[in-house]
PDB file with SEQRES, HELIX, SHEET and CRYST1 records, atoms N, CA, C and O in Angstrom:
SEQRES   1 A   78  UNK UNK UNK UNK UNK UNK UNK UNK UNK UNK UNK UNK UNK          
SEQRES   2 A   78  UNK UNK UNK UNK UNK UNK UNK UNK UNK UNK UNK UNK UNK          
SEQRES   3 A   78  UNK UNK UNK UNK UNK UNK UNK UNK UNK UNK UNK UNK UNK          
SEQRES   4 A   78  UNK UNK UNK UNK UNK UNK UNK UNK UNK UNK UNK UNK UNK          
SEQRES   5 A   78  UNK UNK UNK UNK UNK UNK UNK UNK UNK UNK UNK UNK UNK          
SEQRES   6 A   78  UNK UNK UNK UNK UNK UNK UNK UNK UNK UNK UNK UNK UNK          
HELIX    1 AA1 UNK A    6  UNK A   17  1                                  12    
HELIX    2 AA2 UNK A   28  UNK A   35  1                                   8    
HELIX    3 AA3 UNK A   39  UNK A   51  1                                  13    
HELIX    4 AA4 UNK A   72  UNK A   76  5                                   5    
SHEET    1 AA1 2 UNK A  55  UNK A  58  0                                        
SHEET    2 AA1 2 UNK A  64  UNK A  67 -1                                        
CRYST1    1.000    1.000    1.000  90.00  90.00  90.00 P 1           1          
ATOM      1  N   UNK A   1       0.845  -1.183   0.000  1.00  0.00           N  
ATOM      2  CA  UNK A   1       0.000   0.000   0.000  1.00  0.00           C  
ATOM      3  C   UNK A   1       0.887   1.241   0.000  1.00  0.00           C  
ATOM      4  O   UNK A   1       1.916   1.277   0.676  1.00  0.00           O  
ATOM      5  N   UNK A   2       0.496   2.230  -0.740  1.00  0.00           N  
ATOM      6  CA  UNK A   2       1.269   3.465  -0.839  1.00  0.00           C  
ATOM      7  C   UNK A   2       1.244   4.228   0.488  1.00  0.00           C  
ATOM      8  O   UNK A   2       0.257   4.196   1.223  1.00  0.00           O  
ATOM      9  N   UNK A   3       2.326   4.894   0.767  1.00  0.00           N  
ATOM     10  CA  UNK A   3       2.446   5.696   1.988  1.00  0.00           C  
ATOM     11  C   UNK A   3       1.757   7.036   1.784  1.00  0.00           C  
ATOM     12  O   UNK A   3       1.980   7.710   0.778  1.00  0.00           O  
ATOM     13  N   UNK A   4       0.921   7.418   2.736  1.00  0.00           N  
ATOM     14  CA  UNK A   4       0.250   8.711   2.652  1.00  0.00           C  
ATOM     15  C   UNK A   4       1.171   9.795   3.194  1.00  0.00           C  
ATOM     16  O   UNK A   4       1.741   9.663   4.277  1.00  0.00           O  
ATOM     17  N   UNK A   5       1.304  10.858   2.431  1.00  0.00           N  
ATOM     18  CA  UNK A   5       2.106  11.999   2.853  1.00  0.00           C  
ATOM     19  C   UNK A   5       1.258  12.911   3.742  1.00  0.00           C  
ATOM     20  O   UNK A   5       0.044  12.729   3.831  1.00  0.00           O  
ATOM     21  N   UNK A   6       1.876  13.875   4.390  1.00  0.00           N  
ATOM     22  CA  UNK A   6       1.098  14.812   5.207  1.00  0.00           C  
ATOM     23  C   UNK A   6      -0.007  15.533   4.421  1.00  0.00           C  
ATOM     24  O   UNK A   6      -1.071  15.802   4.978  1.00  0.00           O  
ATOM     25  N   UNK A   7       0.223  15.849   3.152  1.00  0.00           N  
ATOM     26  CA  UNK A   7      -0.807  16.533   2.367  1.00  0.00           C  
ATOM     27  C   UNK A   7      -2.001  15.616   2.151  1.00  0.00           C  
ATOM     28  O   UNK A   7      -3.144  16.069   2.194  1.00  0.00           O  
ATOM     29  N   UNK A   8      -1.748  14.329   1.919  1.00  0.00           N  
ATOM     30  CA  UNK A   8      -2.839  13.369   1.771  1.00  0.00           C  
ATOM     31  C   UNK A   8      -3.650  13.276   3.071  1.00  0.00           C  
ATOM     32  O   UNK A   8      -4.881  13.253   3.051  1.00  0.00           O  
ATOM     33  N   UNK A   9      -2.941  13.223   4.181  1.00  0.00           N  
ATOM     34  CA  UNK A   9      -3.609  13.137   5.478  1.00  0.00           C  
ATOM     35  C   UNK A   9      -4.441  14.389   5.749  1.00  0.00           C  
ATOM     36  O   UNK A   9      -5.528  14.304   6.320  1.00  0.00           O  
ATOM     37  N   UNK A  10      -3.932  15.543   5.342  1.00  0.00           N  
ATOM     38  CA  UNK A  10      -4.683  16.794   5.531  1.00  0.00           C  
ATOM     39  C   UNK A  10      -5.938  16.824   4.657  1.00  0.00           C  
ATOM     40  O   UNK A  10      -6.983  17.307   5.095  1.00  0.00           O  
ATOM     41  N   UNK A  11      -5.846  16.323   3.449  1.00  0.00           N  
ATOM     42  CA  UNK A  11      -7.023  16.269   2.579  1.00  0.00           C  
ATOM     43  C   UNK A  11      -8.085  15.381   3.227  1.00  0.00           C  
ATOM     44  O   UNK A  11      -9.261  15.745   3.258  1.00  0.00           O  
ATOM     45  N   UNK A  12      -7.680  14.227   3.740  1.00  0.00           N  
ATOM     46  CA  UNK A  12      -8.630  13.334   4.413  1.00  0.00           C  
ATOM     47  C   UNK A  12      -9.238  14.009   5.639  1.00  0.00           C  
ATOM     48  O   UNK A  12     -10.432  13.870   5.902  1.00  0.00           O  
ATOM     49  N   UNK A  13      -8.411  14.740   6.391  1.00  0.00           N  
ATOM     50  CA  UNK A  13      -8.900  15.436   7.581  1.00  0.00           C  
ATOM     51  C   UNK A  13      -9.956  16.475   7.207  1.00  0.00           C  
ATOM     52  O   UNK A  13     -10.989  16.584   7.867  1.00  0.00           O  
ATOM     53  N   UNK A  14      -9.692  17.228   6.155  1.00  0.00           N  
ATOM     54  CA  UNK A  14     -10.637  18.261   5.712  1.00  0.00           C  
ATOM     55  C   UNK A  14     -11.949  17.615   5.260  1.00  0.00           C  
ATOM     56  O   UNK A  14     -13.028  18.103   5.598  1.00  0.00           O  
ATOM     57  N   UNK A  15     -11.862  16.537   4.509  1.00  0.00           N  
ATOM     58  CA  UNK A  15     -13.079  15.866   4.049  1.00  0.00           C  
ATOM     59  C   UNK A  15     -13.901  15.341   5.222  1.00  0.00           C  
ATOM     60  O   UNK A  15     -15.131  15.396   5.205  1.00  0.00           O  
ATOM     61  N   UNK A  16     -13.213  14.836   6.233  1.00  0.00           N  
ATOM     62  CA  UNK A  16     -13.923  14.350   7.423  1.00  0.00           C  
ATOM     63  C   UNK A  16     -14.528  15.523   8.195  1.00  0.00           C  
ATOM     64  O   UNK A  16     -15.688  15.472   8.603  1.00  0.00           O  
ATOM     65  N   UNK A  17     -13.744  16.569   8.389  1.00  0.00           N  
ATOM     66  CA  UNK A  17     -14.191  17.741   9.149  1.00  0.00           C  
ATOM     67  C   UNK A  17     -15.425  18.382   8.509  1.00  0.00           C  
ATOM     68  O   UNK A  17     -16.306  18.874   9.214  1.00  0.00           O  
ATOM     69  N   UNK A  18     -15.488  18.376   7.197  1.00  0.00           N  
ATOM     70  CA  UNK A  18     -16.597  19.006   6.479  1.00  0.00           C  
ATOM     71  C   UNK A  18     -17.747  18.035   6.225  1.00  0.00           C  
ATOM     72  O   UNK A  18     -18.674  18.354   5.481  1.00  0.00           O  
ATOM     73  N   UNK A  19     -17.695  16.852   6.839  1.00  0.00           N  
ATOM     74  CA  UNK A  19     -18.744  15.840   6.675  1.00  0.00           C  
ATOM     75  C   UNK A  19     -19.071  15.604   5.202  1.00  0.00           C  
ATOM     76  O   UNK A  19     -20.237  15.616   4.805  1.00  0.00           O  
ATOM     77  N   UNK A  20     -18.051  15.394   4.416  1.00  0.00           N  
ATOM     78  CA  UNK A  20     -18.243  15.192   2.981  1.00  0.00           C  
ATOM     79  C   UNK A  20     -19.051  13.927   2.710  1.00  0.00           C  
ATOM     80  O   UNK A  20     -18.934  12.932   3.424  1.00  0.00           O  
ATOM     81  N   UNK A  21     -19.860  13.987   1.681  1.00  0.00           N  
ATOM     82  CA  UNK A  21     -20.654  12.842   1.240  1.00  0.00           C  
ATOM     83  C   UNK A  21     -20.984  13.060  -0.230  1.00  0.00           C  
ATOM     84  O   UNK A  21     -20.677  14.113  -0.788  1.00  0.00           O  
ATOM     85  N   UNK A  22     -21.609  12.066  -0.860  1.00  0.00           N  
ATOM     86  CA  UNK A  22     -21.999  12.234  -2.255  1.00  0.00           C  
ATOM     87  C   UNK A  22     -22.924  13.436  -2.405  1.00  0.00           C  
ATOM     88  O   UNK A  22     -22.832  14.186  -3.377  1.00  0.00           O  
ATOM     89  N   UNK A  23     -23.812  13.610  -1.436  1.00  0.00           N  
ATOM     90  CA  UNK A  23     -24.762  14.731  -1.482  1.00  0.00           C  
ATOM     91  C   UNK A  23     -24.095  16.061  -1.144  1.00  0.00           C  
ATOM     92  O   UNK A  23     -24.611  17.123  -1.492  1.00  0.00           O  
ATOM     93  N   UNK A  24     -22.956  16.005  -0.471  1.00  0.00           N  
ATOM     94  CA  UNK A  24     -22.273  17.225  -0.043  1.00  0.00           C  
ATOM     95  C   UNK A  24     -20.762  17.088  -0.236  1.00  0.00           C  
ATOM     96  O   UNK A  24     -20.015  17.037   0.741  1.00  0.00           O  
ATOM     97  N   UNK A  25     -20.307  17.028  -1.501  1.00  0.00           N  
ATOM     98  CA  UNK A  25     -18.863  16.892  -1.743  1.00  0.00           C  
ATOM     99  C   UNK A  25     -18.132  18.214  -1.505  1.00  0.00           C  
ATOM    100  O   UNK A  25     -18.741  19.284  -1.478  1.00  0.00           O  
ATOM    101  N   UNK A  26     -16.829  18.114  -1.335  1.00  0.00           N  
ATOM    102  CA  UNK A  26     -15.991  19.294  -1.107  1.00  0.00           C  
ATOM    103  C   UNK A  26     -15.179  19.558  -2.377  1.00  0.00           C  
ATOM    104  O   UNK A  26     -14.471  18.676  -2.863  1.00  0.00           O  
ATOM    105  N   UNK A  27     -15.287  20.768  -2.905  1.00  0.00           N  
ATOM    106  CA  UNK A  27     -14.591  21.148  -4.139  1.00  0.00           C  
ATOM    107  C   UNK A  27     -13.080  21.247  -3.916  1.00  0.00           C  
ATOM    108  O   UNK A  27     -12.616  21.543  -2.815  1.00  0.00           O  
ATOM    109  N   UNK A  28     -12.334  20.995  -4.976  1.00  0.00           N  
ATOM    110  CA  UNK A  28     -10.877  21.090  -4.893  1.00  0.00           C  
ATOM    111  C   UNK A  28     -10.442  22.519  -4.558  1.00  0.00           C  
ATOM    112  O   UNK A  28      -9.415  22.712  -3.908  1.00  0.00           O  
ATOM    113  N   UNK A  29     -11.204  23.513  -4.991  1.00  0.00           N  
ATOM    114  CA  UNK A  29     -10.902  24.908  -4.667  1.00  0.00           C  
ATOM    115  C   UNK A  29     -10.981  25.132  -3.156  1.00  0.00           C  
ATOM    116  O   UNK A  29     -10.126  25.802  -2.577  1.00  0.00           O  
ATOM    117  N   UNK A  30     -12.005  24.572  -2.529  1.00  0.00           N  
ATOM    118  CA  UNK A  30     -12.185  24.732  -1.084  1.00  0.00           C  
ATOM    119  C   UNK A  30     -11.071  24.026  -0.303  1.00  0.00           C  
ATOM    120  O   UNK A  30     -10.569  24.560   0.687  1.00  0.00           O  
ATOM    121  N   UNK A  31     -10.692  22.838  -0.747  1.00  0.00           N  
ATOM    122  CA  UNK A  31      -9.592  22.123  -0.098  1.00  0.00           C  
ATOM    123  C   UNK A  31      -8.289  22.887  -0.306  1.00  0.00           C  
ATOM    124  O   UNK A  31      -7.497  23.041   0.624  1.00  0.00           O  
ATOM    125  N   UNK A  32      -8.071  23.365  -1.527  1.00  0.00           N  
ATOM    126  CA  UNK A  32      -6.866  24.132  -1.838  1.00  0.00           C  
ATOM    127  C   UNK A  32      -6.757  25.400  -1.003  1.00  0.00           C  
ATOM    128  O   UNK A  32      -5.674  25.744  -0.529  1.00  0.00           O  
ATOM    129  N   UNK A  33      -7.884  26.099  -0.822  1.00  0.00           N  
ATOM    130  CA  UNK A  33      -7.875  27.307   0.007  1.00  0.00           C  
ATOM    131  C   UNK A  33      -7.481  26.974   1.448  1.00  0.00           C  
ATOM    132  O   UNK A  33      -6.718  27.708   2.076  1.00  0.00           O  
ATOM    133  N   UNK A  34      -8.005  25.871   1.959  1.00  0.00           N  
ATOM    134  CA  UNK A  34      -7.701  25.476   3.342  1.00  0.00           C  
ATOM    135  C   UNK A  34      -6.234  25.096   3.516  1.00  0.00           C  
ATOM    136  O   UNK A  34      -5.661  25.296   4.588  1.00  0.00           O  
ATOM    137  N   UNK A  35      -5.625  24.547   2.464  1.00  0.00           N  
ATOM    138  CA  UNK A  35      -4.236  24.096   2.543  1.00  0.00           C  
ATOM    139  C   UNK A  35      -3.243  25.077   1.915  1.00  0.00           C  
ATOM    140  O   UNK A  35      -2.033  24.856   1.953  1.00  0.00           O  
ATOM    141  N   UNK A  36      -3.763  26.153   1.341  1.00  0.00           N  
ATOM    142  CA  UNK A  36      -2.932  27.152   0.675  1.00  0.00           C  
ATOM    143  C   UNK A  36      -2.145  26.550  -0.497  1.00  0.00           C  
ATOM    144  O   UNK A  36      -0.957  26.812  -0.684  1.00  0.00           O  
ATOM    145  N   UNK A  37      -2.864  25.734  -1.275  1.00  0.00           N  
ATOM    146  CA  UNK A  37      -2.291  25.145  -2.495  1.00  0.00           C  
ATOM    147  C   UNK A  37      -3.309  25.321  -3.622  1.00  0.00           C  
ATOM    148  O   UNK A  37      -4.462  25.673  -3.369  1.00  0.00           O  
ATOM    149  N   UNK A  38      -2.893  25.081  -4.843  1.00  0.00           N  
ATOM    150  CA  UNK A  38      -3.793  25.261  -5.987  1.00  0.00           C  
ATOM    151  C   UNK A  38      -4.774  24.081  -6.099  1.00  0.00           C  
ATOM    152  O   UNK A  38      -4.470  22.967  -5.674  1.00  0.00           O  
ATOM    153  N   UNK A  39      -5.942  24.345  -6.670  1.00  0.00           N  
ATOM    154  CA  UNK A  39      -6.912  23.260  -6.885  1.00  0.00           C  
ATOM    155  C   UNK A  39      -6.346  22.139  -7.767  1.00  0.00           C  
ATOM    156  O   UNK A  39      -6.673  20.970  -7.560  1.00  0.00           O  
ATOM    157  N   UNK A  40      -5.508  22.480  -8.741  1.00  0.00           N  
ATOM    158  CA  UNK A  40      -4.928  21.440  -9.597  1.00  0.00           C  
ATOM    159  C   UNK A  40      -4.001  20.524  -8.795  1.00  0.00           C  
ATOM    160  O   UNK A  40      -3.934  19.326  -9.072  1.00  0.00           O  
ATOM    161  N   UNK A  41      -3.294  21.063  -7.815  1.00  0.00           N  
ATOM    162  CA  UNK A  41      -2.440  20.242  -6.947  1.00  0.00           C  
ATOM    163  C   UNK A  41      -3.302  19.319  -6.094  1.00  0.00           C  
ATOM    164  O   UNK A  41      -2.949  18.160  -5.876  1.00  0.00           O  
ATOM    165  N   UNK A  42      -4.430  19.832  -5.612  1.00  0.00           N  
ATOM    166  CA  UNK A  42      -5.355  19.006  -4.834  1.00  0.00           C  
ATOM    167  C   UNK A  42      -5.849  17.848  -5.699  1.00  0.00           C  
ATOM    168  O   UNK A  42      -5.889  16.706  -5.240  1.00  0.00           O  
ATOM    169  N   UNK A  43      -6.221  18.130  -6.930  1.00  0.00           N  
ATOM    170  CA  UNK A  43      -6.695  17.079  -7.832  1.00  0.00           C  
ATOM    171  C   UNK A  43      -5.612  16.031  -8.072  1.00  0.00           C  
ATOM    172  O   UNK A  43      -5.897  14.835  -8.138  1.00  0.00           O  
ATOM    173  N   UNK A  44      -4.378  16.486  -8.202  1.00  0.00           N  
ATOM    174  CA  UNK A  44      -3.255  15.569  -8.390  1.00  0.00           C  
ATOM    175  C   UNK A  44      -3.071  14.671  -7.162  1.00  0.00           C  
ATOM    176  O   UNK A  44      -2.844  13.469  -7.297  1.00  0.00           O  
ATOM    177  N   UNK A  45      -3.169  15.250  -5.983  1.00  0.00           N  
ATOM    178  CA  UNK A  45      -2.982  14.502  -4.739  1.00  0.00           C  
ATOM    179  C   UNK A  45      -4.141  13.548  -4.460  1.00  0.00           C  
ATOM    180  O   UNK A  45      -3.935  12.477  -3.890  1.00  0.00           O  
ATOM    181  N   UNK A  46      -5.345  13.922  -4.852  1.00  0.00           N  
ATOM    182  CA  UNK A  46      -6.488  13.051  -4.597  1.00  0.00           C  
ATOM    183  C   UNK A  46      -6.501  11.843  -5.518  1.00  0.00           C  
ATOM    184  O   UNK A  46      -7.215  10.875  -5.253  1.00  0.00           O  
ATOM    185  N   UNK A  47      -5.729  11.880  -6.590  1.00  0.00           N  
ATOM    186  CA  UNK A  47      -5.660  10.726  -7.493  1.00  0.00           C  
ATOM    187  C   UNK A  47      -5.185   9.486  -6.735  1.00  0.00           C  
ATOM    188  O   UNK A  47      -5.733   8.401  -6.929  1.00  0.00           O  
ATOM    189  N   UNK A  48      -4.180   9.629  -5.880  1.00  0.00           N  
ATOM    190  CA  UNK A  48      -3.698   8.507  -5.077  1.00  0.00           C  
ATOM    191  C   UNK A  48      -4.782   8.047  -4.105  1.00  0.00           C  
ATOM    192  O   UNK A  48      -5.020   6.849  -3.952  1.00  0.00           O  
ATOM    193  N   UNK A  49      -5.436   9.004  -3.449  1.00  0.00           N  
ATOM    194  CA  UNK A  49      -6.480   8.665  -2.480  1.00  0.00           C  
ATOM    195  C   UNK A  49      -7.637   7.932  -3.158  1.00  0.00           C  
ATOM    196  O   UNK A  49      -8.215   7.004  -2.592  1.00  0.00           O  
ATOM    197  N   UNK A  50      -7.961   8.356  -4.360  1.00  0.00           N  
ATOM    198  CA  UNK A  50      -9.008   7.677  -5.130  1.00  0.00           C  
ATOM    199  C   UNK A  50      -8.562   6.274  -5.493  1.00  0.00           C  
ATOM    200  O   UNK A  50      -9.339   5.325  -5.393  1.00  0.00           O  
ATOM    201  N   UNK A  51      -7.319   6.142  -5.910  1.00  0.00           N  
ATOM    202  CA  UNK A  51      -6.776   4.836  -6.278  1.00  0.00           C  
ATOM    203  C   UNK A  51      -6.756   3.858  -5.119  1.00  0.00           C  
ATOM    204  O   UNK A  51      -6.907   2.653  -5.316  1.00  0.00           O  
ATOM    205  N   UNK A  52      -6.572   4.368  -3.918  1.00  0.00           N  
ATOM    206  CA  UNK A  52      -6.570   3.531  -2.720  1.00  0.00           C  
ATOM    207  C   UNK A  52      -7.985   3.251  -2.208  1.00  0.00           C  
ATOM    208  O   UNK A  52      -8.172   2.465  -1.279  1.00  0.00           O  
ATOM    209  N   UNK A  53      -8.971   3.896  -2.817  1.00  0.00           N  
ATOM    210  CA  UNK A  53     -10.348   3.687  -2.393  1.00  0.00           C  
ATOM    211  C   UNK A  53     -10.748   4.465  -1.159  1.00  0.00           C  
ATOM    212  O   UNK A  53     -11.785   4.181  -0.560  1.00  0.00           O  
ATOM    213  N   UNK A  54      -9.936   5.454  -0.761  1.00  0.00           N  
ATOM    214  CA  UNK A  54     -10.244   6.255   0.426  1.00  0.00           C  
ATOM    215  C   UNK A  54     -11.207   7.394   0.116  1.00  0.00           C  
ATOM    216  O   UNK A  54     -11.989   7.813   0.968  1.00  0.00           O  
ATOM    217  N   UNK A  55     -11.136   7.887  -1.117  1.00  0.00           N  
ATOM    218  CA  UNK A  55     -11.909   9.052  -1.530  1.00  0.00           C  
ATOM    219  C   UNK A  55     -12.625   8.729  -2.830  1.00  0.00           C  
ATOM    220  O   UNK A  55     -12.104   7.998  -3.672  1.00  0.00           O  
ATOM    221  N   UNK A  56     -13.810   9.274  -2.985  1.00  0.00           N  
ATOM    222  CA  UNK A  56     -14.546   9.155  -4.235  1.00  0.00           C  
ATOM    223  C   UNK A  56     -14.791  10.557  -4.774  1.00  0.00           C  
ATOM    224  O   UNK A  56     -14.649  11.547  -4.057  1.00  0.00           O  
ATOM    225  N   UNK A  57     -15.160  10.622  -6.043  1.00  0.00           N  
ATOM    226  CA  UNK A  57     -15.375  11.920  -6.683  1.00  0.00           C  
ATOM    227  C   UNK A  57     -16.773  11.959  -7.280  1.00  0.00           C  
ATOM    228  O   UNK A  57     -17.256  10.983  -7.855  1.00  0.00           O  
ATOM    229  N   UNK A  58     -17.396  13.096  -7.131  1.00  0.00           N  
ATOM    230  CA  UNK A  58     -18.669  13.361  -7.808  1.00  0.00           C  
ATOM    231  C   UNK A  58     -18.366  14.384  -8.882  1.00  0.00           C  
ATOM    232  O   UNK A  58     -17.963  15.506  -8.579  1.00  0.00           O  
ATOM    233  N   UNK A  59     -18.554  14.011 -10.114  1.00  0.00           N  
ATOM    234  CA  UNK A  59     -18.199  14.869 -11.242  1.00  0.00           C  
ATOM    235  C   UNK A  59     -19.327  15.823 -11.595  1.00  0.00           C  
ATOM    236  O   UNK A  59     -20.480  15.625 -11.214  1.00  0.00           O  
ATOM    237  N   UNK A  60     -18.963  16.862 -12.331  1.00  0.00           N  
ATOM    238  CA  UNK A  60     -19.954  17.791 -12.845  1.00  0.00           C  
ATOM    239  C   UNK A  60     -20.263  18.942 -11.915  1.00  0.00           C  
ATOM    240  O   UNK A  60     -19.611  19.142 -10.890  1.00  0.00           O  
ATOM    241  N   UNK A  61     -21.277  19.693 -12.303  1.00  0.00           N  
ATOM    242  CA  UNK A  61     -21.681  20.868 -11.531  1.00  0.00           C  
ATOM    243  C   UNK A  61     -22.059  20.451 -10.111  1.00  0.00           C  
ATOM    244  O   UNK A  61     -22.839  19.519  -9.915  1.00  0.00           O  
ATOM    245  N   UNK A  62     -21.506  21.140  -9.136  1.00  0.00           N  
ATOM    246  CA  UNK A  62     -21.767  20.801  -7.741  1.00  0.00           C  
ATOM    247  C   UNK A  62     -20.965  19.615  -7.258  1.00  0.00           C  
ATOM    248  O   UNK A  62     -21.218  19.090  -6.173  1.00  0.00           O  
ATOM    249  N   UNK A  63     -19.995  19.185  -8.056  1.00  0.00           N  
ATOM    250  CA  UNK A  63     -19.201  18.016  -7.706  1.00  0.00           C  
ATOM    251  C   UNK A  63     -18.043  18.341  -6.791  1.00  0.00           C  
ATOM    252  O   UNK A  63     -17.815  19.496  -6.431  1.00  0.00           O  
ATOM    253  N   UNK A  64     -17.326  17.320  -6.426  1.00  0.00           N  
ATOM    254  CA  UNK A  64     -16.170  17.459  -5.553  1.00  0.00           C  
ATOM    255  C   UNK A  64     -15.771  16.097  -5.011  1.00  0.00           C  
ATOM    256  O   UNK A  64     -16.093  15.063  -5.597  1.00  0.00           O  
ATOM    257  N   UNK A  65     -15.070  16.105  -3.892  1.00  0.00           N  
ATOM    258  CA  UNK A  65     -14.541  14.888  -3.289  1.00  0.00           C  
ATOM    259  C   UNK A  65     -15.265  14.587  -1.989  1.00  0.00           C  
ATOM    260  O   UNK A  65     -15.734  15.486  -1.291  1.00  0.00           O  
ATOM    261  N   UNK A  66     -15.344  13.296  -1.682  1.00  0.00           N  
ATOM    262  CA  UNK A  66     -15.943  12.874  -0.419  1.00  0.00           C  
ATOM    263  C   UNK A  66     -15.309  11.561   0.014  1.00  0.00           C  
ATOM    264  O   UNK A  66     -14.785  10.804  -0.803  1.00  0.00           O  
ATOM    265  N   UNK A  67     -15.367  11.307   1.322  1.00  0.00           N  
ATOM    266  CA  UNK A  67     -14.796  10.080   1.859  1.00  0.00           C  
ATOM    267  C   UNK A  67     -15.622   8.885   1.429  1.00  0.00           C  
ATOM    268  O   UNK A  67     -16.843   8.971   1.301  1.00  0.00           O  
ATOM    269  N   UNK A  68     -14.949   7.777   1.208  1.00  0.00           N  
ATOM    270  CA  UNK A  68     -15.621   6.537   0.861  1.00  0.00           C  
ATOM    271  C   UNK A  68     -16.396   6.054   2.085  1.00  0.00           C  
ATOM    272  O   UNK A  68     -15.795   5.771   3.121  1.00  0.00           O  
ATOM    273  N   UNK A  69     -17.717   5.956   1.980  1.00  0.00           N  
ATOM    274  CA  UNK A  69     -18.572   5.561   3.101  1.00  0.00           C  
ATOM    275  C   UNK A  69     -18.260   4.177   3.628  1.00  0.00           C  
ATOM    276  O   UNK A  69     -18.480   3.910   4.809  1.00  0.00           O  
ATOM    277  N   UNK A  70     -17.758   3.297   2.795  1.00  0.00           N  
ATOM    278  CA  UNK A  70     -17.450   1.939   3.219  1.00  0.00           C  
ATOM    279  C   UNK A  70     -16.401   1.950   4.323  1.00  0.00           C  
ATOM    280  O   UNK A  70     -16.413   1.095   5.208  1.00  0.00           O  
ATOM    281  N   UNK A  71     -15.499   2.915   4.268  1.00  0.00           N  
ATOM    282  CA  UNK A  71     -14.413   2.976   5.240  1.00  0.00           C  
ATOM    283  C   UNK A  71     -14.789   3.743   6.493  1.00  0.00           C  
ATOM    284  O   UNK A  71     -14.140   3.578   7.526  1.00  0.00           O  
ATOM    285  N   UNK A  72     -15.805   4.567   6.434  1.00  0.00           N  
ATOM    286  CA  UNK A  72     -16.240   5.340   7.589  1.00  0.00           C  
ATOM    287  C   UNK A  72     -15.132   6.185   8.165  1.00  0.00           C  
ATOM    288  O   UNK A  72     -14.300   6.712   7.426  1.00  0.00           O  
ATOM    289  N   UNK A  73     -15.109   6.322   9.478  1.00  0.00           N  
ATOM    290  CA  UNK A  73     -14.140   7.189  10.137  1.00  0.00           C  
ATOM    291  C   UNK A  73     -12.735   6.621  10.147  1.00  0.00           C  
ATOM    292  O   UNK A  73     -11.789   7.352  10.438  1.00  0.00           O  
ATOM    293  N   UNK A  74     -12.564   5.340   9.840  1.00  0.00           N  
ATOM    294  CA  UNK A  74     -11.226   4.741   9.808  1.00  0.00           C  
ATOM    295  C   UNK A  74     -10.357   5.299   8.693  1.00  0.00           C  
ATOM    296  O   UNK A  74      -9.138   5.130   8.713  1.00  0.00           O  
ATOM    297  N   UNK A  75     -10.967   5.957   7.727  1.00  0.00           N  
ATOM    298  CA  UNK A  75     -10.229   6.461   6.569  1.00  0.00           C  
ATOM    299  C   UNK A  75      -9.188   7.496   6.931  1.00  0.00           C  
ATOM    300  O   UNK A  75      -8.214   7.667   6.199  1.00  0.00           O  
ATOM    301  N   UNK A  76      -9.367   8.185   8.033  1.00  0.00           N  
ATOM    302  CA  UNK A  76      -8.426   9.257   8.372  1.00  0.00           C  
ATOM    303  C   UNK A  76      -7.425   8.853   9.426  1.00  0.00           C  
ATOM    304  O   UNK A  76      -6.628   9.682   9.863  1.00  0.00           O  
ATOM    305  N   UNK A  77      -7.442   7.599   9.851  1.00  0.00           N  
ATOM    306  CA  UNK A  77      -6.461   7.138  10.844  1.00  0.00           C  
ATOM    307  C   UNK A  77      -5.279   6.528  10.137  1.00  0.00           C  
ATOM    308  O   UNK A  77      -5.432   5.776   9.175  1.00  0.00           O  
ATOM    309  N   UNK A  78      -4.074   6.863  10.631  1.00  0.00           N  
ATOM    310  CA  UNK A  78      -2.885   6.281  10.013  1.00  0.00           C  
ATOM    311  C   UNK A  78      -2.289   5.221  10.885  1.00  0.00           C  
ATOM    312  O   UNK A  78      -1.278   4.620  10.522  1.00  0.00           O  
TER     313      UNK A  78                                                      
END                                                                             
């Protein structure tokens, strides 16, 4: 399994803190603002999280990222 970097852990923390879900995803712009990084960097970093099944994406208008419900709160523990 790939090692999560501090930025990955922070993205997971933000998604948990904001109670992200399919109905209420968090935009990459909002995550980027919280971490003081660009939205494109957030999208790049979430690719690993998506690949690991920790995060899912809702595409289109009103879309964003949310924690995988199957993992529940365990997703943010290292």
